[in-house]
Structures are given as structure tokens and as C-alpha cells.
C-alpha positions in Angstrom: 14.7 -112.4 -1.0 15.1 -109.6 1.4 14.3 -106.9 -1.4 11.1 -108.9 -2.3 10.1 -108.7 1.5 11.1 -104.9 1.7 8.9 -104.3 -1.6 5.9 -106.1 -0.2 6.0 -104.3 3.2 6.4 -100.7 1.4 3.3 -101.7 -0.8 1.3 -102.7 2.3 2.3 -99.5 4.2 1.5 -97.3 0.9 -1.8 -98.9 0.3 -2.7 -98.3 4.0 -1.7 -94.8 3.8 -3.9 -94.3 0.6 -6.8 -96.0 2.3 -6.6 -93.8 5.5 -6.1 -90.6 3.5 -9.2 -91.6 1.6 -11.3 -92.3 4.5 -10.2 -89.2 6.2 -11.7 -87.1 3.3 -15.2 -85.8 3.8 -17.9 -86.3 1.1 -19.3 -82.9 0.2 -22.9 -83.2 -0.9 -25.5 -81.0 -2.4 -29.0 -82.0 -2.2 -28.7 -82.6 -5.8 -25.9 -85.0 -5.6 -27.5 -86.7 -2.5 -30.5 -87.5 -4.6 -28.3 -88.9 -7.5 -26.6 -91.2 -4.9 -29.8 -92.3 -3.2 -31.5 -93.2 -6.5 -28.5 -95.1 -7.8 -28.1 -97.3 -4.5 -31.6 -97.7 -3.5 -33.0 -101.3 -3.9 -36.8 -100.1 -4.1 -35.8 -98.2 -7.6 -34.0 -101.4 -8.8 -37.1 -103.2 -8.4 -39.3 -100.6 -9.9 -37.1 -100.6 -12.9 -37.5 -104.3 -13.2 -41.5 -103.6 -13.0 -41.2 -101.4 -15.8 -39.1 -103.9 -18.0 -41.5 -106.6 -17.2 -44.5 -104.5 -18.1 -42.9 -103.6 -21.5 -42.2 -107.3 -21.9 -45.9 -107.9 -21.5 -46.9 -105.2 -24.1 -44.6 -107.1 -26.4 -46.3 -110.4 -25.8 -49.7 -108.9 -26.3 -48.6 -107.3 -29.7 -47.9 -110.8 -30.9 -51.5 -111.7 -30.5 -52.3 -109.8 -33.8 -49.7 -111.8 -35.7 -50.3 -115.3 -37.2 -48.9 -118.4 -35.4 -46.9 -120.8 -37.1 -46.4 -124.3 -35.7 -44.7 -127.3 -36.9 -45.5 -131.1 -36.2 -44.0 -134.3 -37.1 -45.2 -138.0 -36.5 -43.9 -141.4 -37.0 -46.0 -144.5 -36.5 -45.1 -148.2 -36.6 -47.8 -150.5 -36.8 -47.7 -154.2 -35.7 -49.4 -155.3 -39.4 -49.7 -153.0 -42.3 -53.4 -152.3 -43.1 -55.2 -155.0 -45.3 -58.5 -156.4 -46.3 -59.4 -160.1 -46.0 -59.6 -162.0 -49.3 -62.7 -163.7 -48.4 -64.5 -160.4 -48.8 -63.7 -160.2 -52.6 -64.6 -163.9 -52.9 -68.0 -163.0 -51.5 -68.5 -160.3 -53.9 -67.2 -162.0 -57.0 -68.8 -165.6 -56.2 -65.4 -167.0 -56.7 -64.0 -169.5 -54.3 -61.9 -168.0 -51.4 -58.9 -169.8 -52.6 -58.8 -168.0 -55.7 -57.7 -164.9 -53.5 -54.9 -164.0 -51.3 -55.9 -164.5 -47.5 -54.9 -160.7 -46.9 -54.8 -157.9 -49.4 -52.4 -155.1 -48.2 -54.1 -151.7 -48.4 -51.3 -149.7 -46.7 -47.8 -149.6 -45.1 -46.8 -150.7 -41.6 -44.7 -147.4 -41.2 -46.4 -144.0 -41.4 -44.6 -140.7 -41.7 -46.1 -137.2 -41.4 -44.7 -133.7 -41.2 -46.8 -130.5 -41.3 -46.8 -126.8 -40.8 -49.8 -124.8 -39.7 -50.4 -121.1 -39.9 -53.2 -119.8 -37.9 -54.3 -116.2 -38.1 -56.9 -114.6 -35.8 -59.7 -113.0 -37.6 -62.1 -112.0 -35.0 -61.9 -112.7 -31.3 -64.5 -110.4 -29.8 -61.9 -107.6 -29.5 -60.2 -109.8 -26.7 -56.6 -109.4 -28.5 -57.1 -105.7 -28.9 -58.2 -105.1 -25.3 -55.4 -107.3 -24.1 -53.0 -105.1 -26.1 -54.6 -101.9 -24.6 -54.4 -103.4 -21.1 -50.6 -104.3 -21.4 -50.1 -100.7 -22.9 -51.8 -99.3 -19.7 -49.6 -101.6 -17.5 -46.5 -100.0 -18.9 -47.7 -96.4 -18.1 -48.8 -97.8 -14.7 -45.3 -99.1 -14.2 -43.7 -95.9 -15.0 -45.9 -94.1 -12.6 -45.0 -96.4 -10.0 -41.3 -95.6 -10.7 -41.9 -91.9 -10.3 -44.0 -92.6 -7.1 -40.9 -94.5 -5.5 -38.6 -91.8 -6.7 -40.4 -89.1 -5.2 -40.6 -91.0 -1.9 -36.8 -91.6 -2.0 -36.1 -88.0 -2.8 -38.4 -86.7 0.2 -36.4 -89.0 2.7 -33.0 -87.8 1.2 -34.1 -84.1 1.5 -35.6 -84.7 5.1 -32.4 -86.3 6.2 -30.2 -83.6 4.6 -32.0 -80.8 6.5 -32.1 -82.8 9.8 -28.4 -83.2 9.5 -27.8 -79.6 8.8 -30.1 -78.7 11.8 -28.1 -81.0 13.9 -24.9 -79.3 12.8 -26.1 -75.9 13.6 -27.2 -77.1 17.1 -23.7 -78.2 17.7 -22.6 -74.7 16.7 -24.9 -73.0 18.9 -24.2 -75.3 22.0 -20.4 -74.9 21.4 -20.8 -71.1 21.4 -23.2 -71.3 24.4 -20.3 -73.4 26.2 -17.5 -70.9 25.2 -19.6 -68.1 26.2 -20.2 -69.6 29.6 -16.5 -70.5 30.0 -15.6 -66.8 29.6 -18.2 -65.9 32.0 -16.9 -68.3 34.6 -13.4 -67.1 34.0 -14.6 -63.3 34.6 -16.5 -64.7 37.8 -13.4 -66.5 39.3 -11.4 -63.3 39.0 -14.3 -61.3 40.4 -14.5 -63.8 43.2 -10.7 -63.6 44.0 -11.2 -59.8 44.6 -14.3 -60.3 46.8 -16.6 -58.8 44.1 -19.1 -61.8 44.3 -20.2 -64.4 46.4 -19.2 -68.2 46.1 -22.6 -69.0 45.3 -22.6 -67.0 42.1 -19.5 -68.6 41.1 -21.1 -72.2 41.7 -24.3 -71.1 39.9 -22.2 -70.4 36.8 -20.3 -73.5 37.0 -23.4 -75.6 37.4 -24.8 -73.9 34.3 -21.7 -74.4 32.5 -21.7 -78.2 33.3 -25.3 -78.3 32.1 -24.3 -76.5 28.9 -21.4 -79.2 28.2 -23.9 -82.0 28.7 -26.2 -80.2 26.1 -23.2 -80.0 23.7 -22.5 -83.7 24.1 -26.1 -84.6 23.4 -25.8 -82.2 20.4 -22.8 -83.9 19.1 -24.3 -87.4 19.7 -27.4 -86.2 17.9 -25.5 -84.9 15.0 -23.5 -88.3 14.7 -26.9 -90.1 14.6 -28.3 -87.9 12.1 -25.1 -88.3 9.7 -25.4 -92.2 10.2 -29.2 -91.9 9.2 -28.4 -89.9 6.4 -25.8 -92.4 5.0 -28.2 -95.2 5.3 -30.8 -93.2 3.2 -28.0 -92.6 0.7 -27.0 -96.5 0.7 -23.4 -95.7 1.6 -21.4 -96.9 4.5 -22.4 -95.6 7.7 -19.0 -94.4 8.9 -18.7 -92.2 5.8 -17.8 -88.6 6.9 -20.1 -85.9 5.3 -19.9 -82.2 4.6 -23.2 -80.5 3.6 -22.9 -77.5 1.6 -26.6 -76.1 1.1 -27.3 -72.9 3.2 -30.1 -73.5 5.7 -31.3 -70.0 5.2 -33.5 -69.3 2.1 -35.5 -66.5 0.5 -39.1 -66.3 1.0 -41.0 -68.5 -1.3 -44.0 -67.4 -3.3 -47.5 -67.5 -1.5 -48.8 -70.9 -1.7 -52.4 -71.2 -2.9 -54.5 -73.9 -1.3 -56.8 -74.3 -4.2 -54.2 -74.2 -6.9 -52.1 -76.6 -4.9 -55.1 -79.1 -4.8 -55.6 -78.7 -8.5 -51.7 -79.6 -9.0 -52.0 -82.5 -7.0 -54.9 -84.0 -8.6 -53.4 -83.5 -11.8 -49.7 -84.7 -11.2 -49.8 -87.2 -8.3 -48.4 -90.5 -9.6 -50.7 -92.7 -7.6 -53.6 -90.9 -8.9 -52.3 -91.5 -12.6 -51.6 -95.1 -11.5 -55.4 -95.5 -10.4 -56.8 -93.9 -13.4 -54.7 -96.4 -15.5 -56.1 -99.2 -13.3 -59.6 -98.0 -13.8 -59.2 -98.1 -17.5 -57.8 -101.5 -17.1 -60.8 -102.7 -15.4 -63.0 -101.1 -18.1 -61.3 -103.2 -20.6 -61.5 -106.4 -18.5 -65.3 -105.9 -18.6 -65.1 -105.8 -22.5 -62.8 -108.9 -22.4 -65.4 -110.7 -20.1 -68.4 -109.6 -22.5 -66.4 -110.8 -25.3 -67.5 -114.4 -24.3 -70.7 -113.9 -26.0 -69.2 -113.0 -29.4 -67.8 -115.6 -31.9 -64.2 -116.4 -32.5 -63.2 -116.6 -36.2 -59.6 -118.0 -37.3 -58.2 -118.6 -40.8 -56.1 -121.9 -40.5 -53.8 -123.1 -43.3 -52.1 -126.6 -43.1 -49.3 -127.9 -45.4 -48.2 -131.7 -44.9 -45.7 -133.9 -46.2 -46.7 -137.6 -45.7 -46.0 -141.3 -46.5 -47.5 -143.5 -47.9 -49.3 -141.7 -50.3 -53.0 -141.5 -51.3 -52.7 -144.7 -53.2 -50.9 -146.3 -50.2 -47.7 -146.5 -52.3 -44.5 -146.5 -50.1 -43.6 -142.7 -51.0 -44.1 -139.3 -49.8 -46.6 -136.8 -51.0 -47.6 -133.1 -50.4 -50.9 -132.1 -49.0 -52.6 -128.7 -48.0 -55.8 -127.5 -46.6 -57.2 -123.8 -46.0 -60.0 -123.5 -43.4 -62.0 -120.8 -42.0 -63.0 -121.9 -38.2 -65.5 -120.2 -36.3 -66.8 -120.9 -32.7 -69.4 -119.2 -30.6 -70.6 -119.8 -27.1 -74.2 -121.1 -27.1 -74.5 -122.1 -23.4 -72.2 -122.2 -20.7 -74.5 -122.2 -17.5 -73.8 -118.4 -17.1 -70.1 -118.4 -16.8 -69.7 -115.6 -19.3 -72.2 -113.5 -17.4 -70.6 -114.1 -13.8 -67.1 -113.3 -15.3 -68.6 -110.0 -16.5 -70.3 -109.2 -13.0 -67.0 -109.9 -11.3 -65.2 -107.3 -13.7 -67.8 -104.7 -13.3 -67.6 -105.0 -9.3 -63.8 -104.6 -9.7 -64.2 -101.7 -11.8 -66.9 -100.1 -9.1 -64.4 -100.8 -6.3 -61.6 -99.2 -7.9 -63.6 -95.8 -8.8 -64.8 -95.6 -5.3 -61.1 -96.1 -3.9 -60.2 -93.4 -6.4 -62.4 -91.0 -4.7 -61.2 -91.8 -1.3 -57.7 -91.3 -2.3 -58.4 -87.9 -4.0 -60.1 -86.8 -0.5 -57.0 -87.7 1.4 -54.9 -85.7 -1.0 -57.1 -82.8 -0.5 -56.7 -83.2 3.4 -52.8 -83.7 2.8 -52.4 -80.6 0.8 -54.6 -78.3 3.3 -52.5 -79.6 6.0 -49.2 -79.0 4.6 -50.2 -75.4 3.4 -51.4 -74.4 6.7 -48.0 -75.7 8.1 -46.1 -73.5 5.5 -48.0 -70.5 6.6 -47.5 -71.2 10.1 -43.7 -71.9 9.5 -43.4 -68.4 7.6 -44.6 -66.7 10.8 -42.3 -68.7 13.0 -39.4 -68.0 11.0 -40.1 -64.2 11.1 -40.6 -64.2 14.9 -37.7 -66.5 15.6 -35.3 -64.1 13.7 -36.5 -61.2 15.5 -36.2 -63.3 18.7 -32.5 -64.0 18.0 -31.8 -60.1 17.3 -33.4 -59.3 20.7 -31.7 -62.1 22.7 -28.2 -61.0 21.3 -29.0 -57.4 22.2 -30.1 -58.4 25.7 -27.2 -60.5 26.4 -24.9 -57.9 25.1 -26.5 -55.3 27.5 -27.0 -57.7 30.5 -23.3 -58.7 30.3 -22.2 -55.0 30.1 -24.5 -54.2 33.0 -23.2 -57.0 35.1 -19.6 -55.8 34.7 -20.7 -52.5 35.8 -22.4 -53.8 38.6 -26.0 -53.0 37.6 -27.0 -56.6 36.9 -26.8 -60.0 38.9 -25.1 -63.1 37.8 -28.6 -64.7 37.6 -29.4 -62.0 35.0 -26.4 -63.0 32.9 -27.3 -66.7 33.1 -30.8 -66.1 32.3 -30.0 -64.0 29.4 -27.5 -66.6 28.0 -30.3 -69.4 28.3 -32.7 -67.1 26.4 -30.1 -66.6 23.5 -29.4 -70.1 23.2 -33.1 -71.0 23.1 -33.7 -68.3 20.6 -30.8 -69.5 18.2 -32.4 -73.1 18.3 -35.7 -72.2 17.8 -34.8 -70.1 14.7 -32.7 -73.1 13.4 -35.6 -75.6 14.0 -37.9 -73.1 12.3 -35.8 -72.8 9.1 -35.1 -76.6 8.9 -38.7 -77.3 9.4 -39.8 -74.9 6.6 -37.3 -76.6 4.2 -38.6 -80.2 4.9 -42.2 -79.0 4.9 -41.5 -77.3 1.4 -40.1 -80.7 0.2 -43.4 -82.4 1.4 -45.3 -79.9 -0.3 -43.5 -80.3 -3.5 -44.1 -84.0 -3.2 -47.7 -83.8 -2.4 -48.4 -81.7 -5.6 -46.4 -84.1 -7.7 -43.7 -81.5 -8.3 -40.7 -83.0 -6.2 -37.8 -83.6 -8.5 -34.2 -84.9 -8.8 -32.8 -81.3 -8.4 -34.4 -80.6 -4.9 
């Protein structure tokens, strides 16, 4: 029994160790891998997949409208009395006394059986079946575009969260470097103060600045943790997952973005515009279906029956069949068809106006993003130069301080300028990455490999 307990205890310890080692491993992610994870776990995408499946099912349903419908029927009737004719009727016709005829002359059975099959093939329905099929086909295309639209929105969220987390990582590094730099400076000041080379006030200023930088580092670390959890939430994975992002923040300069070309791309590729175009075509077909109320409906109907009693009222089954051409036309419906057509035309006009409004909104969106990209390119160039100058300024100022040619305040100011220059540069790079992703989504070119 003890050996069993030892085995169970060993198994628990082993599994716990495996779980701990697994949890301690960081998930290494590229943008492409992040997008794959997000699309796999996102509930909105799952719903869109069902919308596509439903639309395809509706298309299959509409296709059956062209085919003949086959229905079966069966009937059994039990009469209280079998059909008969009174005998006195024959007596009146023949002039014979009523006693010469039976009181009731049977002309049927008290049990009636009927079984049949009907085949009905639409011949002409005013193109309602055809237009219904076209509407269902457009519905599938709309569902596909809806899927693409949702995917592009999820991809953009992933890209934004990815670069925000990298930006938070870089902020932590800059803050940590600033703290280490200031700690080294404070250490030098303590040595200089012990030798009487500086006043106590200079040392206190540096300590206060160090304390402020340590607070900034703590804020940067907290911001990084929040950014990581936000990214996990976008990916649909546990919030306590540790992530390691591998994409470099710096990027080569992209090709110049043309405003007019970007607007053309957006108007041609945006999934919501494609959805609206399909919706407009559906509205056109809805008008045609409403107008079909004025046209006749023609169908070919074939019936086959198996019944008892037979035509001579004998107690036996017999076969029967009929073939019919059935036509119906609306002669007068108090304007019902007219009002349906007016409703459909009104819906079509509203969709066209909404389409124009969305197009104008996209033009404005593209213009804003293109201007932001142009501004960010200049910001990156200026911020990169500022970092180089701030690093050189701090190096020179620090050397001059040790030579007694610069004050402690000069060193503190140079350190502040260097930290700000680095954070500004990081922000510009991350903002450019995010804005470029927004641009790709805006022109309908954002993909799963972003």
C-alpha cells in the first residue's frame, strides 16, 4: 500500500513540475502567428463562419425552387352508412309499386381508401424563382465579404496590440537605462561630496531625480504588464501568459503613399463596400419580385391515385391519373402588388444613398491616414536625429561635469533630454507601424501575414 502512495505522490510532483515548467516558458510570437491565434479563437469570426454556412444553405434551398415538388397523400374514411338510393325513386320512374324495390339500393361502400402521389413543376412564376435564387447567391457573397471585414478588424486589433506591447517593452528598457545611468551619476556625486567637491544640495537633486526615474520605471513596467494582458485578451489566450515578441520595431522606409491611388484601392477593395453593392443588387431583385405580382403563374401538375371502391363502386382498388396545366393571374388585389413594389423601390433608393455616404466617409478616412503617415515619416526622421544629438549632448555634458566645466543641473537636464528623445523615437516608430496597418485595412489590403 505504501508503494502505491509513493507512486501517486511521485506522479503528482512530476505533473506539477511539468506544469510549472510549461507556465514558465514564454510564448514567442510574430505578427503572423499572433493573427493566426486570434482568428482561431475569436468568437466573432466563429459567428461569421456560421453566417457563411447559413447563406450557402439558403442558396441550396433557393435552387430547389427550379425542381419539381413530389408529395404523397393518403386518406381513409369510414361512413356511418354506405351511400345508397331510396327504392321509391325507381318505383316512381317505373310506375311499379314501391314494394317491388328494396327500401335502400347501395351505390358505394362505407369504407373509402385513397392513396396518391402529386408531381408539380413550376413552368412560369414571373421570374420569382430565378430572382430568389440570384438573391440567395448574392447573400453568399455578402456573407463572404462580412467574414473578410471581421477578419480585417481582428487583424488590425492584433497589430495595434502587438506594437503597443513592443512600445511598452521599449519604454521599460529606456526607463531602466535611465535609472542605471542616474544611479552611476549619484554614485559619482557621493564620492565627490565625500571629497568636498560638490555641495549636499547637488547630491540631493540627483537623488530626487533618481527617485523620480524609479517611479517612471515602475509605471513603465505596470504599463507593459497591462499591454501584455490586453494583447492576450485580443488573442483569446489566458491573460497570465508570458509573451515574447520577435518583430523588430524599426522598419525600412515604405514607398510613398499616393492619396488618389489609395482612394481608388479603397473604393475597389473595401469589403463593406462590396457588401453594400451586393445589397443594392438584392434590392433590385426585390423590386423585380414585387413586380412579378402582375404576371401569371403557370404550373404543370400530375396526379396518380390508388383508390377503393372503384368507379363501379365495387369493393376493390383501381388506379387513376390526371395531368393538368394550372394557370393563375392577379386580376385585382386593391393595390397590394403596387404598394409592395413601391416599398422595394424605396429600400433600393435608401441603400444607394447610404452607399454614397459610406464612400465619402472612406475618402475622408483615407485622406486622414495618408496625412498621418506623412507626418509620422517626418517625426521618425526628426526623432532619430534628436536621439543622436541627445546622446552626444549627454556624453559631452557628463565629461565636462567631471572636468568641472559643467554643473550637476546640466547633467540632470541632459539625462532628461536623452530619455525624452528615446521615448519620442519609440513612440514615432510604433505609431507609424500602427498607422500603416490602419492604412492597409482602409484600402482593403490588410492580410493574415501582417
